[in-house]
C-alpha positions as CSV (number, residue, x, y, z in Angstrom):
1,M,-26.5,41.5,81.9
2,T,-29.1,39.8,83.4
3,A,-29.4,37.6,86.6
4,V,-30.5,33.9,86.6
5,W,-33.0,33.5,88.5
6,T,-32.6,29.5,90.2
7,R,-35.8,28.1,92.5
8,D,-33.3,28.8,95.2
9,A,-33.2,32.4,94.8
10,I,-36.9,32.8,94.2
11,E,-37.7,30.8,97.3
12,A,-35.6,33.4,99.2
13,L,-37.2,36.7,98.6
14,G,-39.5,35.4,101.3
15,P,-43.6,34.7,101.0
16,T,-44.0,37.8,98.5
17,T,-42.0,39.3,96.2
18,D,-42.4,43.4,94.1
19,V,-43.2,43.7,90.9
20,P,-40.0,44.8,89.4
21,T,-38.1,41.8,91.2
22,T,-41.0,39.9,89.4
23,A,-40.4,41.7,86.2
24,A,-36.7,40.4,86.2
25,I,-37.2,37.2,87.0
26,F,-39.4,36.6,83.6
27,D,-36.6,38.9,81.7
28,V,-39.1,41.4,80.9
29,D,-39.5,45.5,81.8
30,K,-40.9,46.4,85.2
31,D,-43.2,48.4,83.3
32,T,-44.6,45.7,80.9
33,V,-46.1,44.3,84.2
34,Y,-47.1,47.2,85.6
35,A,-49.3,47.8,82.9
36,Q,-51.0,44.2,82.6
37,I,-51.2,44.5,86.3
38,R,-53.8,47.7,85.9
39,R,-55.6,46.4,82.6
40,N,-56.1,43.1,84.4
41,E,-54.6,41.7,82.2
42,W,-51.7,39.5,84.2
43,T,-52.9,36.3,84.7
44,A,-49.2,34.5,85.7
45,T,-49.5,34.5,89.3
46,R,-51.8,36.2,91.8
47,V,-51.7,39.8,92.4
48,L,-52.0,40.7,96.1
49,R,-53.0,44.9,96.5
50,L,-52.2,46.1,99.8
51,G,-52.9,49.5,99.8
52,R,-50.5,51.4,97.0
53,K,-48.2,48.2,97.5
54,I,-48.6,45.4,94.8
55,R,-46.7,42.3,96.0
56,I,-46.6,39.0,93.5
57,P,-46.7,35.5,95.6
58,T,-43.2,34.0,95.6
59,R,-45.1,30.5,95.8
60,D,-47.0,31.5,92.1
61,L,-44.2,32.2,90.9
62,I,-42.3,28.5,91.8
63,A,-45.2,27.0,90.2
64,L,-45.4,28.1,87.1
65,L,-41.6,28.3,86.4
66,Y,-41.2,24.8,88.3
67,A,-44.4,22.9,87.6
68,P,-42.8,19.7,85.7
69,E,-41.5,19.2,89.4
70,A,-44.7,19.0,90.5
71,A,-45.1,15.6,89.0
72,A,-42.5,14.6,92.0
73,V,-44.9,15.1,94.4
74,P,-46.1,12.0,96.2
75,A,-49.6,11.2,94.8
76,Q,-51.1,10.5,98.0
77,R,-50.0,14.6,98.5
78,A,-50.9,15.8,95.1
79,N,-54.6,14.0,95.5
80,P,-56.2,15.2,98.9
81,A,-59.0,12.7,99.8
82,V,-62.4,13.5,98.8
83,P,-64.8,13.2,101.1
84,S,-66.7,10.2,101.8
85,Q,-70.6,9.7,101.7
86,C,-70.3,6.7,104.0
87,Q,-71.5,6.0,107.3
88,H,-68.2,4.8,109.7
89,A,-69.3,5.1,112.9
90,E,-68.4,2.0,114.2
91,F,-65.1,2.4,113.2
92,S,-62.9,5.2,114.8
93,Q,-60.3,4.9,112.9
94,V,-62.0,5.8,109.7
95,T,-62.1,9.8,109.5
96,P,-64.6,11.5,107.1
97,M,-62.4,12.9,105.0
98,E,-61.0,9.5,103.5
99,S,-61.9,8.2,100.7
100,Q,-64.2,5.2,99.7
101,S,-60.7,3.2,98.5
102,Q,-59.3,4.3,101.8
103,C,-62.2,2.8,103.8
104,G,-63.0,-0.4,101.9
105,C,-66.6,1.1,100.6
106,R,-68.1,0.4,97.6
107,V,-69.5,2.9,95.4
108,G,-73.0,2.4,94.7
109,E,-74.7,3.2,91.6
110,S,-76.1,6.3,93.2
111,V,-72.9,7.6,93.1
112,V,-72.4,7.1,89.6
113,I,-71.3,10.2,87.8
114,H,-72.7,10.6,84.5
115,P,-71.2,13.0,81.6
116,L,-73.5,16.1,80.3
117,P,-75.2,15.3,77.1
118,G,-73.5,16.8,74.5
119,A,-70.6,17.6,76.8
């Protein structure tokens, strides 16, 4: 019988986990995961090689398995502010990392992004 891996159970593993646990989460054989990592075919998560140890970030597992819940993140956190090309020396409350929509500036013709021909 296979264990049921919930989000809470994966988060309880800590910041990283080992390959056998990762294989159990995906319900596959650990040798399959080791073989894919060895052949550089493992694309599901990042692979952290610490000497002879291989660790898998649990954050990657959660992001992969529970991606639809990421839509519940507020838009402000999901889309970080884009650096502005505005000059705000006279306004100390505006930081250089605020988007132009936050500071009230208007996008000029020089910063319009046009698609590449044939793209």
